[in-house]
DRENRO-567608 format. One line per 8 residues: number of its first residue (from 1); for each residue y, z, x of N, C-alpha, C. Coordinates in steps of 0.02 Angstrom, whole numbers, plus 50000, padded with zeros to 5 digits. Example, Ala and Ser with C-alpha at 12.3 -4.5 7.8 and 13.67 -1.06 7.14 Angstrom:
1) 49716:50390:50660:49775:50390:50615:49835:50390:50660 ~ 49888:50354:50642:49947:50357:50684:50002:50394:50645
END
This chain:
1) 59190:67390:54233:59218:67455:54248:59252:67454:54317 ~ 59292:67504:54329:59330:67508:54391:59303:67564:54436 ~ 59288:67546:54499:59258:67593:54546:59304:67600:54606 ~ 59319:67662:54624:59361:67676:54682:59315:67708:54734 ~ 59303:67673:54791:59255:67696:54841:59291:67714:54905 ~ 59271:67770:54935:59301:67794:54998:59248:67804:55051 ~ 59251:67763:55104:59207:67770:55162:59251:67777:55224 ~ 59236:67826:55266:59281:67842:55321:59258:67822:55389
9) 59199:67789:55395:59175:67770:55461:59126:67712:55454 ~ 59101:67688:55512:59062:67626:55513:58999:67631:55470 ~ 58962:67687:55474:58901:67693:55434:58917:67692:55359 ~ 58973:67724:55340:58993:67723:55270:59013:67654:55248 ~ 59043:67615:55292:59061:67545:55277:58998:67505:55262 ~ 58945:67515:55302:58881:67480:55291:58852:67498:55223 ~ 58846:67563:55210:58816:67584:55146:58861:67565:55087 ~ 58927:67570:55098:58974:67551:55046:58969:67478:55028
17) 58960:67435:55077:58955:67363:55064:58893:67347:55023 ~ 58836:67379:55039:58775:67367:55001:58780:67397:54931 ~ 58813:67454:54925:58824:67483:54859:58868:67437:54816 ~ 58920:67409:54846:58964:67363:54810:58925:67303:54784 ~ 58881:67276:54825:58840:67219:54803:58798:67238:54742 ~ 58772:67300:54744:58733:67325:54688:58775:67334:54625 ~ 58836:67359:54633:58881:67368:54576:58900:67302:54546 ~ 58915:67253:54588:58933:67186:54563:58874:67154:54526
25) 58813:67165:54552:58754:67137:54519:58739:67171:54453 ~ 58749:67237:54451:58732:67274:54390:58786:67277:54338 ~ 58848:67264:54358:58905:67267:54313:58948:67204:54323 ~ 58938:67152:54282:58974:67089:54291:59050:67096:54288 ~ 59074:67151:54261:59147:67161:54255:59173:67211:54307 ~ 59132:67227:54356:59151:67277:54406:59211:67255:54447 ~ 59259:67301:54454:59315:67293:54500:59312:67353:54548 ~ 59321:67339:54613:59315:67392:54663:59378:67394:54706
33) 59406:67453:54711:59461:67465:54757:59435:67515:54808 ~ 59447:67504:54872:59409:67544:54921:59447:67555:54986 ~ 59428:67612:55016:59444:67629:55086:59379:67618:55124 ~ 59380:67572:55172:59318:67556:55206:59331:67512:55266 ~ 59288:67461:55275:59294:67419:55333:59277:67347:55320 ~ 59260:67311:55373:59249:67239:55369:59191:67221:55324 ~ 59137:67260:55324:59079:67244:55284:59094:67251:55209 ~ 59131:67303:55191:59150:67311:55121:59198:67256:55100
41) 59243:67237:55145:59289:67182:55130:59252:67117:55120 ~ 59199:67106:55160:59159:67046:55152:59122:67045:55085 ~ 59097:67104:55065:59062:67109:55000:59110:67093:54943 ~ 59172:67117:54948:59222:67103:54896:59239:67029:54894 ~ 59246:66998:54953:59263:66927:54956:59206:66885:54926 ~ 59144:66905:54940:59086:66870:54914:59083:66874:54838 ~ 59107:66929:54809:59105:66939:54737:59155:66894:54701 ~ 59208:66874:54735:59257:66829:54705:59325:66860:54700
49) 59374:66818:54690:59444:66839:54689:59457:66891:54634 ~ 59494:66944:54652:59514:66994:54603:59464:67048:54589 ~ 59405:67046:54621:59353:67096:54605:59349:67152:54656 ~ 59389:67146:54711:59388:67199:54761:59450:67198:54804 ~ 59475:67257:54823:59535:67260:54864:59529:67317:54914 ~ 59539:67301:54979:59539:67351:55031:59607:67386:55033 ~ 59607:67452:55026:59668:67491:55028:59686:67508:55100 ~ 59637:67534:55137:59649:67553:55207:59584:67550:55246
57) 59589:67526:55308:59529:67520:55351:59512:67587:55381 ~ 59447:67600:55388:59425:67666:55412:59448:67680:55483 ~ 59461:67628:55523:59482:67641:55592:59549:67677:55596 ~ 59589:67676:55542:59653:67709:55542:59647:67785:55536 ~ 59588:67809:55517:59582:67881:55508:59524:67912:55545 ~ 59489:67873:55588:59429:67898:55622:59446:67955:55670 ~ 59408:68008:55666:59417:68065:55712:59348:68089:55735 ~ 59348:68126:55790:59285:68156:55814:59299:68227:55838
65) 59264:68274:55809:59268:68343:55833:59330:68380:55809 ~ 59329:68445:55820:59382:68488:55796:59448:68473:55831 ~ 59446:68462:55896:59508:68450:55933:59543:68387:55909 ~ 59504:68335:55894:59533:68272:55870:59563:68282:55800 ~ 59530:68321:55759:59557:68335:55692:59625:68369:55697 ~ 59630:68419:55742:59693:68454:55750:59748:68407:55776 ~ 59730:68363:55822:59779:68317:55851:59806:68268:55800 ~ 59762:68247:55754:59781:68195:55706:59794:68223:55635
73) 59805:68288:55631:59811:68321:55565:59865:68289:55522 ~ 59923:68273:55551:59977:68244:55512:59959:68178:55480 ~ 59926:68135:55519:59906:68070:55493:59853:68078:55438 ~ 59805:68124:55449:59753:68134:55400:59781:68159:55333 ~ 59828:68206:55337:59859:68231:55275:59898:68176:55240 ~ 59930:68133:55279:59966:68077:55249:59918:68030:55213 ~ 59860:68018:55243:59810:67976:55211:59784:68006:55147 ~ 59774:68072:55147:59751:68106:55086:59802:68098:55030
81) 59866:68108:55046:59918:68100:54995:59920:68029:54968 ~ 59915:67981:55013:59917:67910:54992:59857:67893:54948 ~ 59798:67920:54966:59738:67906:54927:59743:67936:54857 ~ 59766:67997:54852:59774:68028:54786:59821:67988:54742 ~ 59877:67967:54770:59926:67928:54732:59897:67862:54709 ~ 59857:67830:54752:59828:67766:54734:59776:67773:54679 ~ 59735:67825:54682:59687:67837:54629:59722:67850:54562 ~ 59773:67892:54564:59809:67908:54503:59841:67846:54472
89) 59866:67801:54513:59898:67741:54488:59848:67691:54461 ~ 59789:67685:54494:59740:67633:54474:59695:67657:54418 ~ 59683:67721:54412:59644:67752:54360:59574:67721:54352 ~ 59530:67734:54401:59462:67706:54399:59418:67743:54349 ~ 59362:67712:54332:59311:67745:54291:59272:67795:54332 ~ 59266:67782:54397:59231:67829:54441:59260:67826:54511 ~ 59262:67884:54543:59279:67888:54613:59214:67902:54651 ~ 59197:67857:54697:59134:67862:54734:59149:67880:54807
97) 59127:67937:54828:59140:67962:54896:59078:67953:54939 ~ 59086:67923:54999:59030:67911:55043:59037:67954:55106 ~ 58995:68006:55112:58995:68050:55170:59066:68075:55185 ~ 59087:68076:55250:59157:68089:55270:59186:68151:55236 ~ 59152:68209:55240:59169:68267:55198:59238:68297:55208 ~ 59264:68297:55271:59329:68328:55282:59383:68297:55239 ~ 59381:68233:55231:59428:68196:55189:59406:68196:55116 ~ 59342:68181:55105:59320:68168:55037:59316:68230:54993
105) 59307:68289:55021:59309:68349:54979:59379:68360:54950 ~ 59430:68343:54987:59498:68348:54961:59508:68300:54903 ~ 59480:68240:54910:59486:68191:54856:59443:68211:54796 ~ 59385:68240:54809:59341:68261:54754:59376:68311:54710 ~ 59408:68360:54741:59444:68411:54702:59500:68380:54661 ~ 59539:68338:54693:59594:68305:54657:59567:68263:54599 ~ 59518:68221:54613:59493:68174:54562:59462:68212:54503 ~ 59425:68265:54517:59394:68305:54464:59448:68337:54420
113) 59498:68368:54452:59551:68402:54415:59594:68352:54375 ~ 59595:68290:54399:59634:68239:54364:59594:68205:54308 ~ 59530:68224:54301:59491:68199:54246:59449:68137:54261 ~ 59442:68118:54325:59401:68060:54343:59330:68082:54357 ~ 59282:68037:54342:59212:68050:54360:59206:68045:54436 ~ 59168:68091:54466:59161:68093:54539:59088:68088:54557 ~ 59070:68037:54596:59003:68029:54624:59008:68037:54700 ~ 58960:68073:54729:58958:68081:54802:58894:68048:54827
121) 58902:67995:54868:58846:67957:54895:58841:67970:54970 ~ 58781:67983:54994:58767:68006:55062:58795:68078:55067 ~ 58756:68125:55049:58778:68194:55041:58806:68223:55106 ~ 58859:68263:55101:58882:68300:55160:58826:68344:55185 ~ 58822:68353:55251:58764:68387:55281:58771:68463:55276 ~ 58774:68487:55215:58779:68560:55205:58715:68595:55223 ~ 58660:68559:55230:58597:68589:55254:58600:68604:55329 ~ 58651:68576:55364:58658:68588:55435:58712:68640:55449
129) 58765:68640:55410:58820:68687:55422:58863:68692:55360 ~ 58902:68744:55357:58952:68754:55304:58921:68750:55234 ~ 58871:68793:55223:58839:68794:55157:58887:68811:55102 ~ 58944:68841:55119:58994:68857:55069:59019:68797:55032 ~ 59013:68739:55063:59034:68677:55030:58991:68660:54970 ~ 58932:68691:54964:58890:68678:54906:58925:68699:54842 ~ 58966:68750:54846:59005:68771:54787:59052:68715:54765 ~ 59081:68680:54813:59126:68625:54797:59087:68567:54766
137) 59027:68555:54791:58986:68502:54762:58971:68517:54689 ~ 58953:68579:54675:58939:68598:54605:59001:68593:54561 ~ 59059:68611:54589:59120:68617:54549:59155:68550:54539 ~ 59156:68507:54591:59198:68448:54587:59160:68381:54582 ~ 59094:68382:54591:59056:68320:54592:59011:68316:54531 ~ 59016:68260:54494:58976:68251:54434:58903:68234:54450 ~ 58893:68194:54503:58825:68178:54523:58823:68164:54597 ~ 58773:68195:54630:58763:68186:54702:58705:68137:54712
145) 58715:68090:54757:58663:68040:54773:58641:68051:54845 ~ 58581:68076:54855:58557:68094:54921:58513:68038:54949 ~ 58503:68039:55017:58467:67983:55048:58411:68006:55095 ~ 58398:68071:55100:58345:68095:55144:58297:68140:55105 ~ 58232:68131:55116:58183:68172:55078:58189:68246:55091 ~ 58208:68266:55152:58213:68338:55167:58271:68371:55132 ~ 58316:68331:55102:58372:68359:55064:58351:68382:54994 ~ 58295:68356:54970:58273:68371:54901:58264:68446:54890
153) 58222:68480:54929:58213:68553:54917:58276:68593:54930 ~ 58318:68569:54976:58379:68607:54991:58426:68607:54931 ~ 58440:68548:54903:58487:68546:54847:58457:68574:54782 ~ 58391:68570:54775:58358:68603:54719:58369:68679:54724 ~ 58360:68706:54783:58370:68777:54795:58440:68799:54777 ~ 58489:68757:54791:58559:68775:54778:58584:68753:54709 ~ 58539:68729:54668:58556:68714:54599:58605:68657:54590 ~ 58601:68607:54635:58647:68550:54632:58609:68489:54606
161) 58633:68460:54552:58601:68401:54524:58609:68341:54571 ~ 58555:68304:54579:58558:68248:54626:58513:68191:54602 ~ 58523:68134:54632:58481:68075:54621:58456:68053:54689 ~ 58391:68041:54696:58363:68015:54758:58328:67950:54745 ~ 58352:67896:54777:58323:67829:54768:58303:67798:54835 ~ 58285:67840:54883:58268:67813:54949:58329:67807:54993 ~ 58320:67774:55050:58374:67768:55099:58396:67696:55107 ~ 58462:67684:55103:58487:67615:55106:58479:67581:55173
169) 58466:67620:55227:58457:67589:55292:58395:67544:55294 ~ 58345:67560:55253:58285:67518:55250:58305:67447:55229 ~ 58347:67442:55178:58372:67376:55156:58411:67341:55212 ~ 58455:67379:55245:58499:67350:55296:58458:67322:55354 ~ 58408:67359:55376:58367:67337:55432:58320:67280:55413 ~ 58285:67288:55357:58236:67237:55337:58269:67172:55315 ~ 58332:67176:55295:58367:67115:55274:58401:67078:55330 ~ 58397:67106:55391:58431:67075:55448:58388:67020:55479
177) 58419:66964:55497:58385:66910:55533:58398:66920:55608 ~ 58347:66938:55645:58355:66956:55715:58359:66895:55760 ~ 58403:66900:55810:58409:66849:55862:58419:66884:55929 ~ 58382:66861:55980:58388:66893:56046:58460:66886:56072 ~ 58491:66942:56092:58562:66939:56112:58572:66915:56184 ~ 58525:66930:56229:58530:66909:56299:58460:66892:56324 ~ 58457:66856:56379:58393:66838:56409:58367:66895:56453 ~ 58301:66901:56457:58270:66949:56503:58269:67020:56477
185) 58235:67065:56513:58230:67135:56493:58296:67172:56504 ~ 58307:67224:56463:58368:67264:56469:58360:67331:56434 ~ 58405:67376:56450:58410:67441:56417:58472:67439:56372 ~ 58465:67464:56311:58521:67467:56264:58557:67533:56270 ~ 58623:67531:56264:58664:67592:56261:58707:67588:56199 ~ 58701:67638:56156:58742:67643:56095:58782:67708:56101 ~ 58843:67704:56126:58881:67765:56142:58920:67795:56085 ~ 58911:67770:56024:58948:67798:55967:59006:67754:55947
193) 59038:67774:55892:59091:67733:55864:59161:67761:55874 ~ 59165:67822:55899:59231:67854:55907:59250:67860:55980 ~ 59314:67861:55993:59337:67862:56062:59310:67922:56100 ~ 59308:67979:56068:59283:68039:56101:59211:68032:56121 ~ 59171:68002:56077:59100:67991:56093:59093:67944:56152 ~ 59131:67890:56151:59128:67840:56204:59148:67871:56271 ~ 59201:67911:56271:59225:67941:56334:59176:67991:56364 ~ 59133:68019:56322:59083:68067:56347:59017:68033:56364
201) 59000:67981:56327:58936:67948:56338:58938:67898:56396 ~ 58990:67858:56398:58990:67801:56445:58987:67820:56519 ~ 59024:67870:56543:59018:67886:56615:58947:67903:56636 ~ 58913:67943:56596:58844:67962:56612:58799:67901:56608 ~ 58806:67861:56554:58763:67803:56545:58773:67751:56599 ~ 58833:67744:56624:58845:67695:56678:58815:67719:56743 ~ 58815:67783:56756:58780:67809:56815:58705:67800:56808 ~ 58680:67806:56747:58610:67793:56734:58594:67720:56750
209) 58638:67674:56727:58629:67603:56741:58626:67590:56816 ~ 58671:67623:56853:58672:67614:56926:58606:67636:56958 ~ 58580:67693:56935:58518:67719:56964:58457:67678:56945 ~ 58456:67652:56883:58398:67613:56861:58399:67543:56892 ~ 58458:67517:56906:58464:67451:56936:58439:67394:56893 ~ 58445:67403:56826:58423:67351:56780:58481:67329:56736 ~ 58470:67276:56697:58522:67252:56652:58530:67302:56594 ~ 58593:67314:56576:58609:67359:56521:58655:67323:56472
217) 58640:67328:56408:58681:67299:56356:58711:67355:56313 ~ 58776:67356:56310:58811:67408:56272:58830:67379:56204 ~ 58813:67414:56151:58830:67392:56083:58900:67419:56066 ~ 58949:67375:56062:59017:67395:56044:59022:67413:55971 ~ 59058:67466:55955:59067:67489:55886:59117:67445:55849 ~ 59108:67437:55783:59151:67393:55744:59226:67410:55748 ~ 59242:67474:55753:59312:67495:55752:59344:67496:55821 ~ 59306:67478:55872:59331:67481:55941:59341:67411:55969
225) 59376:67408:56026:59388:67345:56060:59364:67348:56132 ~ 59369:67293:56168:59345:67290:56237:59380:67341:56281 ~ 59443:67355:56266:59482:67402:56308:59452:67472:56307 ~ 59416:67490:56254:59386:67556:56250:59328:67565:56300 ~ 59298:67509:56320:59239:67512:56363:59253:67487:56435 ~ 59307:67449:56442:59322:67416:56506:59324:67464:56566 ~ 59355:67523:56561:59358:67567:56620:59290:67587:56647 ~ 59240:67588:56604:59174:67610:56624:59130:67552:56649
233) 59141:67494:56619:59100:67436:56636:59125:67399:56698 ~ 59188:67405:56714:59219:67369:56769:59179:67378:56834 ~ 59167:67321:56868:59131:67323:56931:59056:67327:56924 ~ 59030:67321:56863:58957:67324:56852:58935:67259:56820 ~ 58916:67209:56860:58898:67142:56833:58835:67142:56791 ~ 58793:67193:56798:58731:67195:56758:58740:67232:56691 ~ 58801:67251:56676:58816:67284:56612:58855:67235:56568 ~ 58829:67223:56508:58860:67176:56462:58878:67211:56397
241) 58937:67197:56372:58962:67227:56309:58960:67174:56254 ~ 58929:67191:56198:58925:67144:56142:58947:67180:56078 ~ 58984:67145:56036:59005:67172:55971:58968:67135:55914 ~ 58955:67171:55860:58925:67140:55802:58852:67121:55810 ~ 58818:67149:55860:58748:67131:55873:58703:67193:55880 ~ 58722:67248:55850:58686:67311:55862:58612:67306:55846 ~ 58594:67279:55789:58524:67275:55770:58486:67229:55818 ~ 58517:67174:55838:58485:67128:55885:58475:67162:55953
249) 58525:67199:55975:58520:67234:56039:58463:67284:56038 ~ 58457:67321:55983:58403:67370:55978:58334:67337:55975 ~ 58329:67284:55939:58265:67251:55927:58231:67230:55992 ~ 58268:67202:56039:58238:67172:56098:58245:67216:56161 ~ 58271:67276:56154:58280:67321:56211:58213:67354:56231 ~ 58204:67365:56296:58145:67402:56319:58151:67476:56299 ~ 58212:67501:56296:58225:67570:56277:58299:67575:56260 ~ 58318:67627:56224:58388:67636:56203:58411:67707:56215
257) 58472:67713:56241:58506:67778:56248:58558:67780:56193 ~ 58551:67827:56147:58589:67824:56085:58626:67889:56072 ~ 58690:67883:56055:58728:67941:56032:58700:67963:55965 ~ 58692:68026:55955:58664:68051:55892:58703:68025:55832 ~ 58667:68003:55782:58699:67978:55722:58654:67928:55686 ~ 58684:67887:55644:58646:67838:55606:58607:67791:55651 ~ 58634:67774:55709:58602:67726:55753:58532:67748:55774 ~ 58521:67813:55782:58454:67836:55802:58403:67823:55747
265) 58424:67829:55684:58378:67814:55629:58366:67739:55624 ~ 58418:67700:55637:58411:67627:55637:58362:67606:55692 ~ 58366:67637:55751:58319:67621:55805:58247:67637:55784 ~ 58237:67692:55749:58170:67710:55725:58144:67658:55676 ~ 58186:67635:55631:58164:67585:55582:58151:67518:55614 ~ 58188:67502:55667:58179:67439:55702:58119:67443:55749 ~ 58105:67503:55776:58048:67513:55820:58066:67516:55893 ~ 58126:67537:55910:58149:67540:55979:58137:67608:56010
273) 58101:67613:56065:58094:67677:56100:58163:67704:56119 ~ 58175:67768:56107:58243:67794:56116:58245:67865:56142 ~ 58303:67881:56171:58321:67950:56186:58390:67961:56156 ~ 58399:68016:56120:58462:68031:56088:58501:68079:56133 ~ 58565:68063:56143:58607:68104:56187:58672:68121:56150 ~ 58696:68182:56163:58758:68203:56131:58791:68258:56171 ~ 58857:68254:56175:58895:68309:56202:58963:68311:56167 ~ 58993:68369:56165:59058:68377:56131:59106:68417:56174
281) 59167:68421:56151:59217:68461:56186:59199:68535:56181 ~ 59228:68575:56225:59214:68647:56223:59232:68678:56156 ~ 59288:68655:56127:59309:68681:56062:59258:68663:56007 ~ 59236:68599:56007:59187:68578:55957:59122:68617:55963 ~ 59099:68627:56025:59037:68664:56035:59045:68737:56014 ~ 59103:68767:56029:59114:68837:56009:59110:68844:55933 ~ 59144:68798:55898:59143:68802:55825:59072:68792:55798 ~ 59037:68743:55826:58969:68728:55802:58922:68787:55813
289) 58928:68819:55871:58880:68873:55887:58898:68940:55857 ~ 58963:68953:55850:58984:69021:55831:59012:69027:55760 ~ 59032:68971:55731:59057:68973:55663:59009:68939:55615 ~ 58992:68876:55630:58945:68841:55586:58873:68864:55597 ~ 58860:68889:55658:58794:68914:55676:58740:68861:55666 ~ 58756:68798:55683:58707:68743:55675:58643:68759:55712 ~ 58649:68784:55773:58590:68796:55813:58542:68847:55783 ~ 58566:68891:55740:58523:68940:55708:58484:68911:55650
297) 58504:68853:55626:58475:68828:55565:58431:68766:55575 ~ 58445:68729:55628:58410:68667:55638:58375:68665:55706 ~ 58315:68637:55707:58281:68628:55770:58303:68563:55803 ~ 58329:68515:55763:58348:68450:55789:58415:68428:55760 ~ 58446:68379:55792:58508:68352:55765:58500:68280:55742 ~ 58444:68248:55761:58433:68177:55744:58397:68172:55677 ~ 58419:68124:55637:58392:68117:55570:58317:68102:55570 ~ 58295:68059:55615:58223:68043:55618:58181:68104:55633
305) 58202:68145:55680:58165:68206:55696:58166:68256:55638 ~ 58223:68259:55604:58227:68303:55545:58180:68281:55490 ~ 58172:68216:55482:58129:68190:55429:58056:68209:55440 ~ 58032:68203:55502:57961:68219:55515:57951:68292:55535 ~ 58007:68326:55549:58002:68397:55565:57975:68413:55634 ~ 57980:68365:55680:57958:68375:55749:57995:68326:55794 ~ 57984:68333:55859:58020:68290:55906:57983:68224:55914 ~ 58000:68176:55872:57973:68108:55879:58001:68075:55941
313) 58062:68092:55960:58095:68067:56020:58139:68122:56048 ~ 58153:68119:56113:58190:68172:56147:58263:68173:56125 ~ 58290:68235:56125:58361:68245:56115:58389:68283:56175 ~ 58437:68252:56208:58470:68283:56266:58540:68303:56245 ~ 58551:68368:56235:58612:68393:56205:58653:68433:56254 ~ 58717:68419:56256:58766:68455:56297:58745:68460:56370 ~ 58726:68518:56396:58709:68525:56467:58648:68484:56486 ~ 58603:68472:56439:58543:68433:56454:58557:68359:56459
321) 58615:68338:56435:58635:68268:56439:58666:68256:56508 ~ 58625:68235:56554:58648:68222:56623:58611:68162:56650 ~ 58635:68135:56706:58609:68073:56733:58535:68077:56749 ~ 58514:68129:56783:58444:68134:56804:58397:68139:56744 ~ 58417:68177:56693:58375:68185:56634:58368:68119:56595 ~ 58423:68082:56589:58420:68019:56553:58379:67968:56591 ~ 58388:67964:56657:58350:67917:56698:58275:67931:56691 ~ 58256:67994:56695:58185:68012:56689:58157:67992:56621
329) 58195:68003:56569:58171:67988:56502:58166:67912:56491 ~ 58214:67874:56514:58212:67801:56507:58151:67773:56544 ~ 58139:67797:56604:58080:67775:56641:58015:67790:56603 ~ 58013:67849:56573:57953:67867:56534:57945:67821:56473 ~ 58001:67806:56440:57998:67761:56382:57973:67692:56400 ~ 57991:67669:56460:57970:67602:56481:57899:67600:56510 ~ 57879:67654:56544:57818:67650:56584:57758:67688:56555 ~ 57770:67736:56512:57715:67777:56485:57692:67749:56418
337) 57640:67709:56420:57616:67674:56360:57594:67722:56305 ~ 57559:67775:56324:57537:67823:56274:57596:67857:56239 ~ 57646:67876:56279:57706:67907:56252:57742:67859:56204 ~ 57747:67797:56226:57780:67744:56186:57743:67735:56119 ~ 57677:67729:56121:57639:67716:56060:57641:67776:56013 ~ 57642:67837:56040:57647:67895:55998:57714:67896:55960 ~ 57767:67875:55995:57833:67872:55963:57833:67820:55907 ~ 57801:67763:55918:57798:67712:55866:57759:67736:55805
345) 57708:67777:55817:57671:67806:55761:57715:67853:55720 ~ 57756:67893:55754:57803:67936:55719:57855:67896:55681 ~ 57875:67839:55710:57922:67795:55675:57893:67771:55608 ~ 57829:67755:55608:57798:67732:55545:57800:67787:55493 ~ 57792:67849:55515:57796:67905:55468:57867:67914:55442 ~ 57916:67905:55486:57987:67909:55465:58002:67856:55412 ~ 57981:67795:55426:57994:67740:55378:57960:67755:55311 ~ 57898:67778:55313:57863:67793:55251:57897:67846:55209
353) 57927:67895:55242:57961:67949:55206:58025:67926:55172 ~ 58054:67871:55197:58118:67847:55170:58109:67801:55109 ~ 58048:67785:55092:58037:67743:55034:58044:67669:55051 ~ 58035:67627:55001:58038:67555:55011:58107:67526:55005 ~ 58109:67461:54995:58173:67426:54990:58201:67433:54919 ~ 58265:67417:54913:58298:67417:54847:58338:67479:54833 ~ 58349:67522:54883:58384:67585:54872:58456:67575:54849 ~ 58492:67530:54881:58563:67520:54865:58572:67497:54792
361) 58531:67450:54771:58535:67426:54702:58515:67481:54653 ~ 58464:67521:54671:58442:67575:54627:58497:67627:54618 ~ 58534:67643:54672:58589:67691:54668:58645:67662:54625 ~ 58662:67599:54636:58714:67567:54596:58696:67568:54522 ~ 58634:67551:54506:58612:67552:54437:58616:67622:54407 ~ 58598:67673:54446:58601:67742:54422:58673:67763:54408 ~ 58720:67741:54451:58791:67757:54439:58816:67723:54376 ~ 58798:67660:54367:58820:67624:54308:58792:67657:54245
369) 58729:67678:54248:58697:67711:54191:58733:67776:54174 ~ 58752:67814:54226:58788:67877:54216:58854:67865:54179 ~ 58889:67812:54198:58954:67798:54169:58948:67772:54097 ~ 58893:67742:54081:58884:67713:54014:58855:67762:53964 ~ 58837:67823:53988:58810:67873:53942:58861:67890:53888
END
């Protein structure tokens, strides 16, 4: 069968690559055409010639926040038109959308109206904001594949059919062979994958590095280059930038300062003491607080905290994300043994809630079964 997969960012590329491996294993005749990244391209190459083709890399369409969306609106609309035309020409058995809702809801509507089966993997976070999108899920998506246990009662309440087979990050973390990235103790900094995130995280984190006076290792994002980090790292010999080593950097760090997102859940699964930090532009914050009303619905923004329903690790958001607060939290993560051990206990609960290994293959098998009905 023919599968058309769309992933719009680094985390989607990771999950998409593991899903592709599952599709290839479960369907010997599987052909995959995809919007994604290097990991999905590697999965296609591993499957053999003619079984997978990258249409466009996710770095060509990455955006952060409302202001960035407005600035890049022309390019995004052009990508939508190109994607629709490519799907219509290739005529897949299923269109598989991975997260990335701003783009993928447009494709879902088109694909459904054109008569293609539509699967949505890694559900859009309608439990956090824009519940109106649930109507689109019901109308345009044939099957939703969710990855968090707290999503189960939410989508049941809204009458949306779903499949839950655990979380694919468990496979990704447990399947990794760890190697120490640098010698000696260090603090990890994961400033996000988008330029806007980096520009807001790095200045504060570098001041934190100066105050702590210890070695800091920055995990470079797959879609970024050295030039994105150079202005902040320049003149700091104890700060090292590494690409393609995120799991290794987390594994051996004394503590990690992490931009909110998938990385914070990866740190929990790996067992790294962490503090999550996030800030956005004034426009993004205005929309979040006054239109999406995220703050009225959620006590936390980090996936690990949402899973256990309490603060397993600190979140420093917007005004609270400042040099003094981060320095104090990192020192506590390194020096307070009781605090550290309590966090590790919460991590075990987070891991237990996500289920065991084999999620990616189970989702692939469920998709194949749906198509063969």
